[in-house]
N, C-alpha and C positions, 0 to 999 in steps of 0.2 A: 588423375584419370589417365587410362591408357588410350590408345588410338581408337578403340571400339567403344569407349564410354563417353556419354554425352550428358550435358546439363541442359535441362529445359527451364528457361527463364520466362516468367510470366509477369507482365507489367499491366495491371488492371487500372485503367484510368476512368474518369467519369464519362468520357465520350468514346474512347477506343481502348481495346485490349490488344497488346502486342505480345506475341510469342516469339522467343528466340532460342536457337540451339547453339551451344558452345561445345567445342572439343578443346580441352585445356583452356587457353586464354583467347582462342579465336572464335569470333562470332561467325557461324557458318551460314545462317539464314534467319530471316525474320518474317513475320506475317502479322498484318494488322486487320482487326475486325471490330465491328461495333460492340460496345459494352451494353448488354441487355440483361437487366436484373431478373427477367422472367425465366431465363434459361436454367435448366437443371444440370446436375453434374453429368448425367449421361449425354445431354445435348452438347455441353462444352467439350466433352471428351470426343464426340464425333468430329467436331471441328479441329481439335488438337491433333487427333489421329490423322485427319486428312492432311494437315500441315506436315506432320512427320513423314507421311507417305510421299508427299511431293518432294520432301527434302532427302528422300532415300534413307531414312533412319528407322530401324526396327524398334518397336516398343521396348524390347528386352535390353536394348543398348542404352536406354535412358537410365542413368544411375543416380541422378539427383534432380530435384525440382526446387526452384526458388521462386517465391511469390512476393511481389510488391503490389499492394492494393490500397487504393483510396476509396473503394466501394465495399463497405463491410458486408453487404448482402452477398457479394460475389466471392469474397475471400474464401468462405467455407465451401462454396460450390466448387471452386477449382481445387481446393484442398481435398475435398471428398473424391473428386475425379482422380486425383493423383493416388490416393489411397486405394480406391476401388480398382482402377484400371492399370496402374503401374506398380501397385503394392509398395509405394514409396511414401514416407512421411515427409511432406514438404517443409522447407524452411520459410516461414512467413516473416518478412522483414519488419522490424519495429525497432524502437530505441533499445530494447533489450538484446537485440542481436548484433549491436555495434558497441559493445562495452568499451572498446578502445577509443571511441570517438566522444570527446567531451562536448556535451550539448548545453550551451549557455542559454537555455530556455527555462522559464519559470516552471513549466511542466513538460519535461522532455517527451512524454508520451504523446503530446500534441503535434510533434513534428511529423509530417506525412512521410510515409515510407519512400515515396518517389523523391522527396527532397533529401532524404538520407542517402539514397542511392546516387543521386546526382552529385552530392557533396563528396562522397567517398570516391566515386569514379573520377571526378575532376581533379581532386587532390592527388590521387594516385598517379595521374598522367602529368599534371602540371605543377604540383606543389602549390604553396599559397604565397600571398593572400589571393583570394578569388571572389569574384562576383559571378554567380551562376544564375542565368536567366532562362526560365523554362516557359515557352509559349504554348500553353495547353488550354484546357477549359478555363483555368485561371492563369494569369501571368505571375509567376513567382520569382522572387529574387532571393537567393541564399548566399550568405556571406561566410566564407571560411578564412580563418586567420592564417598567418604565416606558419604557425606550428601545427595546423590542421584542426584546431578547435572550430566547432560550428557555432558561430556567433549569433545567428538569428537571420531574419530576413523580412521580406515584404510580400504581401499577397494583394494582387489587383485583379479586376475582371479580365478575362481573356479576350482576345480580339474577336474571335468568332462568337463568344458569349455576348459581347457588347452588340455586335451586329444583329444577332438573333433577338436580343432583348428589345432593341429599337423596333424591329419588324413586328414583334408580337405585342408590344405595349402601346405602340402608336399606330392607329388605324390606317393612316395614309402613307406610312413610310414603308418602302419596298424592301425585300430581301436583296442584298447586294453581294457581288463577288468581291473578295478582298484583294483588289489590285490597286496600285497607286494611280490616281488621276494625274494628268499632266500638270495641272495647276492646283495650288492650295485652295484658291477661291473657286468653289464649285459652281458650275453654270446649270446643273440639273440636280434634282433631289438625290439621285443615285450617286453622282460625283461628290456632292456635299457630304453624304454619309461616309463614302470611302475616304474622303479627305479628313473628316473628323476622327475616324477610327485609326487610320494608318499614320497620318502625319501626327495625330495626337499620340499614337504609340511611340513614335520617334521622340517627341518632346518628353514623354514620361520616362522612357529609357535613359535618354541623355541627362535629364534632370536628376533622376534617382541615382544614376551611376555617379554623378558629380557629388551629390550629397553623401553617398556611402563612402566614396574616396576621401572626402573631407573628414568624416568621422574616423576613418581608419588612419588618416594622415599618411596613406601609402597608395601608390598607383597600382591597385589590384588588377590582375588580369581578368578579362571578361570571358566567360565560357557560356555559349548559348546552345539551347536544344529546343526541340519541339518543331512542329510542322511549319511555323511561320518565321523561324529564326533567321533563315537566309534572306527572306524578303525584307524583314525589318532592318537587318544590319547591312543590307545593300544601300541604305540611305542615311545611316547615322554617321556622325563624325568619329565614332569610336570603332576600333577593330575588335573583333571577337573571334575566338576559336569555336567553330561550329561543330558540335558533336551530336549527331542525330540519334545515336544509340546509347546515350549516357545512362539512362535508367537500367537498361539491360546489362550494361557493363558493371554497374554498381551491384546489381543482384549477383552477378558472378563473383565479384571480389568478396562481397559479404558472405556468400555461401562458402567459398573456399576457406576463408579465415575461420568461419564457424566450424567447419568440418575438421580443420587442423586442431582446434582447441577443445573438441568434444568427442 
């Protein structure tokens, strides 16, 4: 890409969709909005165009589109928006678009595109072995070997998902903000829920990291991403490299390698 060419990276998650623009390897700007499956291609384009306008990027300077999506209903919506409004065929990230990455999964197609992007971006920056923890709608742990192979991982409920589930499933339990209470032993229902979710998350992270490292028999680096990564790792015994834009970076890397080889 030259200085007037930009990549539009689209990360479609279950709760939020993040748009990012890259010029070469530099992330220039990003924008987060709610993922709503009822939106049409024209509607998502209005939002995308608004983002590009605020970023002072003309549509004609977008020369590539990469999409990571865990919401199948929205994948084609954004792809159609790219084709209709930018006249660009987007690269939709999947196991097939990372042929250089050995996926040690019984069915590689089951590895979410966000997990592929996280793994590719983290290995590109840090090498391996790695434990990549993404605090999203689900909390995912992805394990990358020293040579870059994707070994598999763990999927657990996300912190916000757990909090919402308690509120919706139990009539007397309130919705709470995810902030650490001062004491583990809660003296109110709200503080008890906060303690259970947040201190529980610390115990889960520390316990699973220890177990993963034991299986690897190596002190793998921890890379964390997602909105609650900084909050959780402010209280754990382990250090982590916090990378808030990991999926977007992965989209860029995968897109660039795919373009070079096709």
